[in-house]
C-alpha positions in Angstrom: -65.0 -44.4 -35.8 -66.8 -46.2 -38.6 -64.2 -48.6 -40.1 -65.4 -48.1 -43.6 -64.5 -44.3 -43.4 -60.7 -45.1 -43.5 -60.7 -46.1 -47.0 -62.3 -42.7 -48.1 -59.4 -40.9 -46.3 -57.2 -41.1 -49.5 -55.7 -37.5 -49.5 -54.0 -35.6 -46.6 -53.4 -32.0 -46.6 -51.2 -29.3 -44.9 -52.1 -25.6 -44.6 -49.7 -23.0 -43.4 -50.8 -19.4 -42.5 -48.3 -16.5 -43.0 -50.1 -13.8 -41.0 -48.1 -10.8 -42.2 -49.4 -8.0 -44.2 -48.0 -4.5 -44.9 -51.6 -3.1 -45.2 -55.2 -4.3 -44.8 -57.6 -4.5 -47.8 -61.0 -3.1 -47.0 -62.8 -6.4 -47.6 -60.4 -8.6 -45.6 -61.3 -10.3 -42.3 -58.4 -12.9 -42.2 -56.2 -12.7 -39.2 -53.0 -10.5 -40.0 -50.0 -8.8 -38.3 -47.9 -5.9 -39.4 -44.4 -7.2 -40.2 -41.4 -6.6 -37.9 -38.1 -8.5 -37.3 -39.2 -9.5 -33.8 -42.5 -10.9 -35.1 -40.7 -13.0 -37.9 -38.5 -14.4 -35.4 -41.2 -15.5 -33.2 -43.1 -16.8 -36.2 -40.2 -19.0 -37.6 -39.3 -20.2 -34.1 -42.9 -21.3 -33.2 -43.6 -22.8 -36.5 -40.5 -25.0 -36.6 -41.7 -26.1 -33.1 -45.1 -26.7 -34.2 -44.2 -28.8 -37.2 -41.7 -30.8 -35.2 -44.2 -31.7 -32.7 -46.9 -32.6 -35.3 -47.9 -36.3 -35.0 -48.4 -36.8 -38.8 -48.5 -40.5 -39.7 -49.0 -40.2 -43.4 -47.4 -38.6 -46.4 -48.7 -35.2 -47.7 -50.7 -34.9 -50.8 -51.3 -31.3 -50.8 -49.8 -28.1 -49.4 -51.3 -24.6 -49.3 -49.5 -21.5 -47.9 -51.8 -18.6 -47.3 -52.3 -15.5 -45.5 -51.8 -12.7 -44.8 -49.4 -12.2 -47.5 -46.9 -15.0 -47.8 -45.0 -13.2 -50.6 -44.1 -10.5 -47.9 -41.3 -12.9 -46.7 -37.9 -12.3 -48.2 -36.4 -15.0 -50.6 -34.3 -16.6 -47.8 -37.4 -16.7 -45.4 -39.5 -18.3 -48.0 -36.7 -20.9 -48.6 -36.7 -21.5 -44.9 -40.5 -21.9 -44.8 -40.3 -24.4 -47.6 -37.6 -26.4 -45.8 -39.7 -26.8 -42.7 -42.6 -27.9 -44.9 -40.6 -30.4 -46.8 -39.5 -31.9 -43.4 -43.2 -33.1 -43.0 -43.0 -35.7 -45.7 -44.3 -34.2 -49.0 -45.2 -36.9 -51.7 -43.3 -36.3 -55.0 -46.3 -35.3 -57.0 -48.1 -33.3 -54.4 -50.0 -30.1 -55.2 -48.4 -27.3 -53.5 -49.8 -23.8 -53.7 -48.7 -20.4 -52.5 -50.9 -17.5 -52.4 -49.2 -14.3 -53.7 -50.3 -10.6 -54.0 -49.3 -8.9 -57.2 -47.0 -6.3 -55.6 -44.9 -9.1 -53.7 -44.0 -11.2 -56.8 -40.3 -11.1 -58.0 -38.3 -13.5 -60.1 -35.9 -14.3 -57.2 -38.9 -15.4 -54.8 -40.7 -17.5 -57.6 -37.4 -19.4 -58.4 -37.0 -20.1 -54.8 -40.5 -21.4 -54.6 -40.3 -23.4 -57.5 -36.9 -25.0 -56.6 -38.5 -26.1 -53.1 -41.2 -27.9 -54.8 -44.0 -25.3 -55.2 -45.9 -26.1 -58.5 -49.0 -23.9 -58.2 -49.4 -20.2 -57.6 -52.8 -18.4 -56.6 -52.6 -14.8 -57.5 -54.8 -12.4 -55.6 -56.0 -10.2 -58.5 -59.7 -9.4 -57.3 -60.3 -7.2 -60.2 -58.4 -5.5 -63.2 -60.3 -2.1 -62.8 -58.3 0.5 -61.1 -61.3 2.4 -59.5 -62.7 -1.1 -58.2 -59.1 -1.7 -56.8 -59.2 1.5 -54.9 -62.8 0.7 -53.6 -61.2 -2.6 -52.3 -58.2 -0.9 -50.6 -55.8 -2.5 -52.9 -52.4 -0.8 -52.9 -51.5 -1.6 -56.6 -52.7 -0.9 -60.2 -53.5 -3.4 -63.0 -50.2 -2.8 -64.4 -48.7 -4.6 -61.5 -51.2 -7.6 -62.0 -50.0 -8.1 -65.5 -46.3 -7.9 -64.5 -46.6 -10.3 -61.7 -48.5 -12.8 -63.8 -46.0 -12.6 -66.6 -43.2 -13.3 -64.2 -45.0 -16.3 -62.8 -45.7 -17.8 -66.2 -42.1 -17.2 -67.1 -41.1 -19.3 -64.1 -43.3 -22.3 -65.6 -45.2 -23.3 -62.7 -47.6 -26.3 -63.5 -50.6 -24.2 -62.5 -51.7 -20.7 -61.9 -54.9 -19.5 -60.3 -56.4 -16.1 -60.4 -58.6 -15.0 -57.5 -61.5 -12.5 -58.6 -64.2 -10.9 -56.7 -67.6 -9.7 -57.9 -70.3 -7.8 -55.9 -67.9 -4.8 -55.3 -69.5 -1.6 -54.5 -70.3 0.6 -57.7 -69.2 -2.6 -59.8 -71.6 -3.1 -62.9 -72.3 -6.1 -64.6 -70.2 -4.6 -67.8 -67.2 -4.3 -65.3 -67.5 -7.9 -64.3 -67.6 -9.0 -67.9 -64.4 -7.0 -68.6 -62.7 -8.7 -65.6 -63.8 -12.0 -67.1 -62.6 -11.3 -70.5 -59.3 -10.0 -69.4 -58.8 -13.1 -66.9 -59.4 -15.4 -69.8 -57.1 -13.7 -72.1 -54.2 -14.5 -69.8 -55.1 -18.2 -70.1 -54.5 -19.3 -66.4 -55.2 -22.8 -65.6 -57.8 -22.1 -62.8 -60.0 -19.2 -61.9 -61.7 -18.5 -58.6 -64.6 -16.0 -58.6 -66.0 -15.0 -55.2 -68.8 -13.0 -54.2 -67.7 -10.0 -52.1 -68.8 -10.7 -48.4 -69.1 -7.9 -45.9 -67.2 -9.3 -42.8 -67.4 -7.8 -39.6 -64.6 -5.4 -38.5 -63.8 -4.7 -42.0 -63.7 -1.2 -43.6 -66.3 -2.3 -46.1 -68.6 -3.6 -43.2 -68.4 -0.3 -41.3 -69.5 1.5 -44.5 -72.4 -1.0 -44.8 -73.5 -0.6 -41.3 -73.5 3.3 -41.8 -75.8 2.9 -44.6 -73.2 4.0 -47.2 -73.3 0.8 -49.1 -76.3 -1.5 -50.1 -76.4 -5.3 -50.9 -78.1 -5.9 -54.1 -78.9 -9.8 -54.2 -80.3 -9.5 -57.8 -77.1 -7.9 -59.1 -75.0 -10.6 -57.4 -77.1 -13.3 -58.9 -76.5 -11.7 -62.5 -72.7 -11.8 -61.7 -72.9 -15.5 -60.7 -74.8 -16.3 -63.9 -72.5 -14.5 -66.4 -69.5 -16.3 -64.9 -71.2 -19.6 -65.0 -71.9 -19.0 -68.7 -68.9 -17.4 -70.1 -66.0 -19.4 -68.4 -67.4 -22.6 -69.4 -67.8 -21.4 -72.9 -64.1 -20.2 -72.8 -62.9 -23.8 -71.7 -63.0 -23.6 -68.0 -65.1 -26.5 -66.4 -67.1 -25.2 -63.3 -66.5 -27.7 -60.7 -67.7 -25.8 -57.6 -69.9 -22.7 -57.0 -66.8 -20.5 -57.2 -64.1 -22.5 -58.9 -63.3 -23.2 -62.6 -60.4 -25.1 -64.0 -59.0 -26.4 -67.3 -58.9 -30.2 -67.6 -56.7 -31.6 -64.9 -56.3 -28.4 -63.0 -59.0 -28.5 -60.2 -57.6 -27.5 -56.8 -56.9 -30.7 -54.8 -56.5 -28.8 -51.6 -59.9 -27.5 -51.9 -61.4 -30.7 -52.8 -59.6 -32.6 -49.9 -61.4 -30.0 -47.5 -64.7 -30.4 -49.3 -64.7 -34.1 -49.1 -64.1 -34.0 -45.2 -60.6 -35.7 -45.5 -58.0 -34.7 -43.2 -55.5 -31.9 -43.0 -53.3 -30.0 -40.3 -52.9 -26.3 -40.3 -49.8 -24.7 -39.0 -49.5 -21.0 -37.8 -51.6 -18.5 -35.9 -55.3 -18.9 -37.0 -54.7 -22.1 -39.0 -57.6 -24.8 -38.9 -57.0 -28.4 -38.7 -59.2 -31.6 -39.1 -57.4 -34.6 -38.0 -58.0 -37.9 -36.2 -61.6 -37.0 -35.7 -60.9 -33.6 -34.2 -61.4 -30.2 -35.7 -59.5 -27.1 -34.2 -58.5 -23.8 -34.9 -55.2 -22.1 -33.5 -55.4 -18.8 -31.8 -55.7 -15.8 -34.0 -52.8 -14.0 -32.1 -49.2 -14.5 -32.8 -48.1 -14.4 -29.2 -50.8 -16.5 -27.8 -50.2 -19.1 -30.6 -46.4 -19.0 -29.9 -47.1 -19.6 -26.0 -49.3 -22.5 -26.9 -46.8 -24.1 -29.2 -44.1 -23.6 -26.6 -46.1 -25.0 -23.5 -48.2 -27.4 -25.6 -52.0 -26.8 -26.5 -54.7 -27.6 -24.3 -58.1 -27.9 -25.7 -59.1 -24.6 -24.1 -56.3 -22.7 -25.7 -57.9 -23.0 -29.3 -60.5 -20.8 -30.6 -62.6 -23.5 -31.7 -62.3 -27.2 -30.8 -64.8 -30.0 -31.8 -64.8 -33.7 -31.3 -66.1 -35.0 -34.5 -68.6 -37.7 -35.0 -69.6 -39.3 -38.1 -72.8 -37.5 -38.1 -70.9 -34.1 -38.1 -68.6 -35.3 -41.0 -71.4 -36.8 -43.1 -73.5 -33.6 -42.8 -70.5 -31.3 -43.7 -69.6 -33.8 -46.5 -73.2 -33.4 -47.9 -73.3 -29.6 -47.8 -70.0 -29.1 -49.1 -70.4 -31.7 -51.7 -73.5 -29.9 -52.9 -71.4 -27.0 -53.7 -69.7 -29.1 -56.3 -71.2 -29.4 -59.7 -70.7 -33.1 -59.7 -72.9 -33.4 -56.4 -73.1 -36.2 -54.0 -73.8 -39.9 -53.9 -76.0 -39.9 -50.8 -75.7 -43.9 -50.5 -71.9 -43.8 -50.5 -71.8 -40.9 -47.9 -74.2 -43.1 -45.8 -72.1 -46.0 -46.1 -68.9 -44.0 -45.3 -70.0 -42.5 -42.2 -72.6 -45.2 -41.0 -75.6 -43.0 -41.1 -78.9 -44.5 -39.9 -81.6 -45.5 -42.3 -84.2 -42.9 -40.6 -81.5 -40.2 -41.1 -81.2 -41.0 -44.8 -84.9 -41.2 -45.4 -85.1 -37.6 -43.9 -82.3 -36.3 -46.0 -84.0 -38.0 -49.2 -87.3 -36.2 -48.3 -85.4 -32.8 -48.1 -83.8 -33.3 -51.6 -87.3 -34.4 -53.1 -88.6 -31.0 -52.0 -85.7 -29.2 -53.3 -86.1 -31.0 -56.6 -89.8 -30.0 -56.7 -88.8 -26.4 -56.2 -86.4 -26.7 -59.2 -83.2 -26.4 -57.0 -81.9 -30.0 -57.2 -81.7 -32.8 -59.5 -81.5 -36.6 -58.6 -80.1 -38.9 -61.2 -78.3 -42.3 -61.2 -77.8 -42.2 -57.5 -76.3 -38.5 -57.7 -77.7 -35.5 -56.1 -76.7 -32.2 -57.3 -78.0 -28.6 -57.4 -79.2 -26.7 -60.3 -77.9 -23.3 -61.2 -80.7 -21.7 -59.0 -79.8 -24.1 -56.4 -76.3 -23.2 -56.5 -77.1 -19.5 -56.1 -78.8 -20.4 -52.9 -76.4 -22.8 -51.6 -75.9 -21.0 -48.4 -79.6 -20.8 -47.7 -80.0 -24.4 -48.4 -77.4 -25.3 -46.0 -79.2 -23.5 -43.2 -82.4 -25.5 -44.0 -80.7 -28.8 -44.1 -82.2 -31.2 -41.4 -79.1 -31.2 -39.4 -78.6 -33.8 -36.4 -75.4 -31.7 -35.4 -73.5 -28.6 -36.1 -70.4 -28.9 -38.1 -68.4 -26.6 -40.4 -71.6 -25.4 -42.1 
């Protein structure tokens, strides 16, 4: 490990995956399980074991509980989950986020979460339009979203994020404008706007494969551009391709990941990056539980990578480019000990992007233009990689 890398590892995160869902949304490809008493017992027993055996030698700066549907747990189960997490050594001022679906929000659950240390809620809105909700396979209407949001605000969490999706089949630009306007009226501290992706083995993907749906790249670009204009004009600073925040409310957990710091994931399908290793737990409750019980071997993980400085540097560059601030290539080169030849090759790559109007280089910073951010995924595939990392 390059010794200079240590001083940049200034935040450490924990992710906990709660895999249970009562139903599957048509766009969702995340690992999930139907809830049952036996599965809950297996989950909590194994999660406690996994956390007890974790070799964490630092305090936790950021916690993120995702799913699945964490809110499907009862209040006492949520308290138990938070107690297990608190046992890992959470800093007093840590950012602690829980994802919630609107139909799972209750005052009792919110009170339990806040008392345990949770200070940030991410509410899965996706859209306020009832027809588009139905197209996504959501099991609630807009009235449930507003009710859930009001309960969250009444409980006085430090920060609230709303997740929104665009590029939904049959969604017009006017529909997206309406979603943006309604979101801003609610005045959350953070907004995440994601372009719908057609993941394999989802209901929407099968409709796409049958020719029932089509992807319109120009339409998606217009949705991106509208959000990038409207939200900053409404007081939300864009700090990444899909993320906007009021001052002081950018998501620490996301930034910890994008900057290639360290985190450990707990639960089935959870990913980790720790001590120059990257791995993903089995996306199966029973296989994960067996691995926890018997001790994971390298081959038990779905993905396992021994990380080099080059892998981390390339991922820091590509994820850093998704942030509006961009990257300082010299700093990344120093942090990860990149060779001069590789740095020259990377500079040539960005020189070409600048000629195409896709990047800007100024005062040691490299950032993508608006057109560059729209093409961020394509740019990542063209990057002169010497390895294969997250990207």
